[in-house]
C-alpha positions in Angstrom: 31.6 -0.9 -28.0 35.4 -1.1 -28.6 37.0 -3.7 -30.8 39.1 -6.4 -29.0 42.8 -5.7 -29.4 44.2 -7.4 -32.6 47.7 -8.8 -32.9 50.3 -6.3 -34.1 52.7 -7.0 -36.9 55.1 -8.5 -34.4 52.5 -10.9 -33.2 51.8 -9.1 -29.9 48.3 -8.0 -29.0 47.6 -4.3 -29.4 47.2 -2.1 -26.3 43.6 -1.9 -25.0 43.7 1.7 -23.9 45.3 4.8 -25.5 47.3 5.3 -22.3 49.0 1.9 -22.8 50.3 2.8 -26.3 54.0 3.6 -26.9 56.5 4.1 -29.7 57.2 0.4 -29.5 53.5 -0.6 -29.3 51.5 2.0 -31.4 47.9 1.7 -32.7 47.3 1.3 -36.4 45.2 4.1 -38.0 42.4 1.7 -38.6 42.3 0.7 -35.0 42.3 4.3 -33.8 39.5 5.3 -36.2 37.5 2.3 -35.0 38.0 3.4 -31.4 36.9 7.0 -32.3 33.9 5.6 -34.1 32.8 3.5 -31.1 33.0 6.6 -28.9 31.1 8.9 -31.2 28.4 6.3 -31.9 27.6 6.1 -28.2 26.5 9.8 -28.3 22.7 10.4 -28.5 20.9 12.7 -30.9 21.3 16.5 -30.3 19.6 19.7 -31.5 22.2 21.9 -33.3 21.8 25.4 -34.8 23.9 26.8 -37.6 24.2 28.2 -41.1 23.7 26.1 -44.3 26.8 26.0 -46.6 26.8 24.4 -50.1 23.7 22.3 -50.0 23.5 19.5 -52.6 21.2 16.6 -53.5 22.1 13.1 -54.7 19.2 10.8 -55.3 17.2 10.7 -52.0 20.0 12.3 -49.9 20.7 15.9 -49.2 24.2 17.0 -48.1 25.3 20.4 -46.7 27.8 21.9 -44.3 26.5 23.4 -41.0 28.7 26.3 -40.0 28.9 28.2 -36.7 29.7 31.7 -38.1 30.8 33.1 -34.7 33.5 30.4 -34.3 34.1 29.7 -38.0 33.6 25.9 -37.4 31.9 23.6 -39.8 30.4 20.1 -39.7 29.1 18.0 -42.6 25.4 17.0 -42.5 23.4 14.5 -44.4 19.7 13.9 -44.3 16.9 12.2 -46.2 15.1 14.4 -48.8 11.8 13.3 -47.2 12.8 15.0 -43.9 13.0 18.3 -45.7 9.8 17.7 -47.6 8.0 16.8 -44.4 9.2 19.9 -42.7 8.6 22.1 -45.7 12.1 23.5 -45.3 13.8 24.9 -48.4 17.6 24.9 -48.0 19.5 27.7 -49.6 23.1 28.6 -49.2 23.3 30.8 -46.1 20.0 29.7 -44.5 19.9 29.4 -40.8 18.5 26.1 -39.5 18.0 24.0 -36.4 18.6 20.2 -36.9 18.0 17.2 -34.8 21.0 14.9 -35.6 23.1 12.0 -34.4 26.9 12.3 -34.8 28.4 9.8 -37.1 32.1 8.9 -37.6 33.2 8.1 -41.1 36.2 5.9 -40.4 37.4 5.6 -44.0 37.8 9.4 -44.4 38.4 10.1 -40.8 35.6 12.7 -40.7 32.9 13.5 -38.2 29.5 14.3 -39.7 25.9 14.6 -38.6 23.0 12.4 -39.7 19.9 14.7 -39.4 16.4 13.3 -38.7 14.7 16.8 -38.5 15.5 20.1 -40.2 13.8 23.4 -39.3 14.3 26.9 -40.6 15.7 29.7 -38.4 13.5 31.2 -35.8 12.6 27.8 -34.4 16.0 27.8 -32.6 15.1 30.9 -30.6 11.8 29.4 -29.8 13.4 26.2 -28.6 15.8 28.2 -26.4 12.8 29.9 -24.8 11.1 26.6 -24.2 14.2 25.1 -22.7 14.5 28.1 -20.4 10.9 27.7 -19.4 11.4 23.9 -18.8 14.3 24.7 -16.4 12.3 27.3 -14.6 9.3 25.0 -14.1 11.5 22.1 -13.2 13.1 24.2 -10.5 9.6 24.9 -9.1 9.1 21.1 -8.8 6.2 20.9 -11.4 7.8 17.9 -13.1 8.6 16.0 -9.9 7.5 12.4 -9.8 6.2 12.9 -6.3 3.4 15.2 -7.5 2.2 12.8 -10.1 -1.2 11.4 -9.2 -2.3 7.9 -10.1 -5.1 7.5 -12.6 -8.4 6.1 -11.4 -8.8 2.4 -12.0 -12.3 2.8 -13.4 -13.2 6.4 -14.0 -16.9 7.3 -13.9 -16.5 9.9 -16.6 -13.5 10.8 -18.8 -13.1 14.5 -19.7 -11.7 14.8 -23.2 -10.2 18.0 -24.7 -9.6 17.6 -28.4 -9.7 19.4 -31.8 -13.0 20.3 -33.4 -12.0 18.1 -36.3 -9.4 15.4 -36.3 -8.7 11.8 -35.4 -7.7 12.3 -31.8 -11.2 12.2 -30.5 -12.0 9.0 -32.5 -8.8 7.3 -31.4 -9.4 8.0 -27.7 -13.1 7.1 -27.6 -13.0 4.0 -29.8 -10.0 2.4 -28.1 -11.3 3.2 -24.6 -14.8 1.9 -25.5 -13.3 -1.3 -26.9 -11.5 -2.0 -23.6 -14.3 -0.8 -21.3 -17.7 -0.5 -23.0 -19.3 1.3 -20.1 -16.9 4.2 -20.1 -18.5 7.7 -20.5 -17.0 10.8 -22.0 -17.5 14.5 -21.5 -16.0 16.1 -24.6 -14.8 19.6 -25.1 -13.9 20.4 -28.7 -11.5 23.4 -29.0 -8.8 24.9 -31.1 -5.5 23.0 -30.6 -3.3 25.3 -32.6 -3.3 29.0 -33.5 -3.8 32.1 -31.4 -7.0 30.8 -29.6 -5.6 27.4 -28.7 -4.2 28.3 -25.3 -7.3 30.2 -24.1 -9.7 27.5 -25.3 -7.7 24.5 -24.0 -7.3 26.2 -20.6 -11.0 27.0 -20.3 -11.9 23.4 -21.3 -9.6 21.9 -18.7 -10.8 24.1 -15.9 -14.5 23.4 -16.8 -13.9 19.7 -16.7 -11.9 20.0 -13.5 -14.9 21.6 -11.8 -17.2 18.8 -12.9 -17.4 16.5 -9.9 -18.3 13.4 -12.0 -15.2 13.7 -14.2 -12.4 11.5 -12.7 -9.7 12.0 -15.3 -9.0 14.6 -18.0 -7.3 13.8 -21.4 -5.8 16.5 -23.6 -5.4 14.9 -27.0 -4.0 15.9 -30.4 -2.9 13.8 -33.3 0.7 15.0 -33.6 1.8 17.8 -35.9 4.9 19.9 -36.6 6.8 21.6 -33.9 5.1 24.9 -34.7 1.7 23.3 -34.5 2.3 22.0 -31.0 3.7 25.2 -29.6 0.5 26.0 -27.7 1.1 22.9 -25.4 4.4 24.4 -24.3 2.8 27.8 -23.4 3.5 28.8 -19.8 -0.2 29.8 -19.1 -1.5 26.5 -20.3 1.2 24.5 -18.5 0.6 26.2 -15.2 -3.2 25.8 -15.6 -2.6 22.1 -16.1 -0.4 21.8 -13.0 -3.2 23.5 -10.9 -5.8 20.9 -11.8 -7.1 18.8 -9.0 -8.2 16.0 -11.5 -5.5 13.6 -12.8 -4.4 14.7 -16.3 -3.3 12.6 -19.3 -1.4 14.4 -22.1 -1.8 12.7 -25.5 -0.3 15.2 -27.9 1.1 12.3 -30.0 4.5 13.7 -31.0 7.5 11.5 -30.1 10.3 13.7 -31.5 9.3 16.9 -29.6 8.1 16.7 -26.0 5.7 19.6 -25.3 6.0 20.9 -21.7 2.4 19.7 -21.1 3.8 16.1 -21.3 6.2 16.8 -18.4 3.6 18.4 -16.1 0.8 15.9 -16.8 0.3 12.9 -14.5 0.6 10.5 -17.4 2.2 11.0 -20.8 0.5 8.9 -23.6 2.6 8.5 -26.7 -0.6 8.9 -28.9 -4.3 9.4 -28.5 -4.7 5.7 -29.1 -2.3 5.0 -26.2 -4.4 7.3 -24.0 -7.6 5.4 -24.8 -5.9 2.2 -23.7 -4.4 3.7 -20.6 -7.4 5.5 -19.0 -9.6 2.4 -18.6 -8.8 -1.3 -17.8 -9.3 -4.0 -20.3 -12.7 -5.6 -19.5 -11.7 -8.9 -21.1 -8.4 -9.1 -19.1 -10.2 -8.1 -15.9 -12.9 -10.8 -16.4 -10.1 -13.4 -17.0 -8.3 -12.1 -13.8 -11.6 -12.3 -11.9 -12.2 -15.9 -13.1 -8.7 -16.9 -12.1 -9.2 -15.3 -8.7 -12.5 -17.1 -8.2 -11.0 -20.4 -9.3 -8.0 -19.9 -7.0 -10.4 -18.9 -4.1 -12.6 -22.0 -4.7 -9.5 -24.2 -4.9 -8.1 -22.8 -1.7 -11.5 -23.2 0.0 -11.8 -26.9 -1.2 -8.3 -27.6 0.0 -9.0 -26.0 3.4 -12.2 -28.0 3.8 -10.5 -31.2 2.8 -7.7 -30.5 5.2 -10.1 -29.8 8.0 -12.1 -32.9 7.2 -9.0 -35.0 7.4 -8.1 -33.5 10.7 -11.7 -34.1 12.0 -11.5 -37.7 10.8 -8.2 -38.2 12.6 -9.7 -36.7 15.8 -12.7 -39.0 15.6 -10.5 -42.1 15.5 -8.7 -41.1 18.7 -9.9 -43.3 21.7 -11.0 -40.3 23.7 -13.6 -39.4 21.0 -14.4 -43.0 19.8 -15.3 -43.9 23.4 -15.8 -40.7 25.3 -17.2 -42.4 28.4 -13.7 -43.7 29.1 -12.9 -40.2 30.0 -15.3 -40.5 32.9 -14.1 -43.8 34.3 -11.2 -42.4 36.4 -13.5 -39.8 37.7 -16.2 -42.3 38.5 -13.8 -44.4 40.5 -12.5 -41.4 42.4 -16.1 -40.3 43.0 -17.0 -43.8 44.4 -13.9 -43.7 46.7 -14.7 -40.3 47.9 -18.3 -41.3 48.5 -17.2 -44.3 50.7 -14.7 -42.1 52.5 -17.4 -39.5 53.2 -19.8 -42.2 54.5 -17.2 -43.5 56.9 -16.3 -40.0 58.0 -19.9 -39.2 58.6 -20.5 -42.4 60.7 -17.3 -41.6 62.7 -18.4 -38.0 63.2 -21.9 -39.1 64.3 -20.6 -41.8 66.7 -18.2 -39.3 68.3 -20.9 -36.7 68.6 -23.3 -39.3 70.2 -20.6 -40.3 72.7 -19.9 -36.7 73.5 -23.6 -36.0 73.9 -24.0 -38.8 76.3 -21.0 -37.6 78.3 -22.5 -34.1 78.4 -25.9 -35.5 79.4 -24.3 -37.5 82.3 -22.3 -34.4 83.4 -25.5 -32.4 83.2 -27.4 -34.8 85.3 -24.6 -35.0 87.8 -24.4 -31.3 88.2 -28.1 -30.4 88.0 -30.1 -29.5 91.2 -32.5 -32.3 90.3 -29.7 -34.8 90.5 -28.7 -33.4 93.9 -32.3 -33.7 95.1 -32.5 -37.3 93.9 -29.5 -38.1 96.0 -31.6 -37.1 99.1 -31.0 -33.4 99.4 -33.7 -30.8 99.7 -34.0 -27.1 99.1 -35.6 -24.9 101.8 -36.9 -21.4 101.2 -38.2 -18.9 103.7 -41.4 -17.0 103.5 -39.8 -14.5 101.1 -38.8 -17.3 98.8 -35.1 -17.0 99.5 -33.0 -20.1 99.8 -32.2 -20.8 103.4 -28.4 -21.3 103.8 -28.0 -20.2 107.4 -30.4 -21.5 110.1 -29.8 -18.4 112.1 -32.0 -16.5 109.6 -35.0 -18.5 110.8 -37.0 -18.4 114.1 -39.3 -21.0 115.6 -42.8 -20.9 114.0 -41.4 -19.4 110.7 -43.1 -20.9 107.7 -40.7 -22.6 105.3 -41.1 -24.2 101.9 -39.2 -27.4 101.2 -38.6 -29.0 97.9 -37.5 -32.6 97.6 -36.8 -34.8 94.5 -40.4 -35.9 94.0 -42.4 -32.8 95.3 -42.7 -29.9 97.8 -43.6 -29.6 101.4 -44.8 -26.6 103.5 -43.7 -26.7 107.1 -43.0 -24.6 110.3 -39.8 -24.3 112.2 -40.0 -25.8 115.6 -36.5 -25.4 116.6 -33.3 -23.7 115.3 -30.0 -25.3 116.0 -26.8 -23.8 114.7 -24.3 -26.2 113.1 -21.7 -27.5 115.6 -18.1 -27.1 114.6 
């Protein structure tokens, strides 16, 4: 973060940017060094390789120059003596080392130096280069992509654990997982986690656990170590075997400074075995509290719903249509009574009209019937064959005829035939 411009000797504010300076408005040396310091201090730590020149020790600090022989360039380096003791690195004039350092700007002397947090003897640099090349290759194949990361099961039936034959990693994973979820079960494979047999044994253990149908997640754990101790977990064979697993994988190598390639290809990277134990299972206490909150919220929601429905039902019951439901039928009863009266009157009118029509038909029938004609004095005569006599010329004297009158029948003989006079 840059310092705010301070007033110049003339009382004017200093230019904020280098491009704004001029012969009339220059920056003081202190201001420039502060700007350079701000820029340098924003840089992150970096791995650097070079040759040690003039190492010296003062109290708990070690100082030396790191030279690039090919370019004849040198940078000053300082580090804690404990860093060298931890790494077991003995610094001699001319030694080749790889350091992990953050650039520092010493404003008072106007010098750029490196503050080292890790120092390793030569040979590690070549190994780091090979690992970086492998990382780039595997990243190009998509083995580190977020899209291929699988979620860990919420409650695994069985946890497969690959760990050292002796060490704290197994204890840290099992104890912390059991504290959180007492019912968790482990299938443990104890193998070599460093040395020439480590890759083969770790790969075999991972594949064996992957083939076990009851294992829902696999944890590969180790309690940290030096860069050289962890080199097996950056081996291409082991990394590709881990990428081919069908079971979700947790890497718990436990080394913050160096990131083995296994951390990158695993579905979840735990910072330590303890972190892995806490990550692979839920916290039973937290889940019980969450379940209790959910039950309380559900019960509260149900009570509120019932109360709301009860209020709505009470409001409905106070409405006239429900308080006196028979009133709903009153308009229909009146209409039914009116229709009943109308139907009665219509039926009487229909029956009266039908009776009058029937009487009229009966009178017409009587007027047109043969019986009515006979009652008016007419008769029907039939000859011997039973045919109605319409023409007297069809008869002859002494022919037998049959005569029907209104109240009976008469058999007679023709005595004389007289045609009608015109």
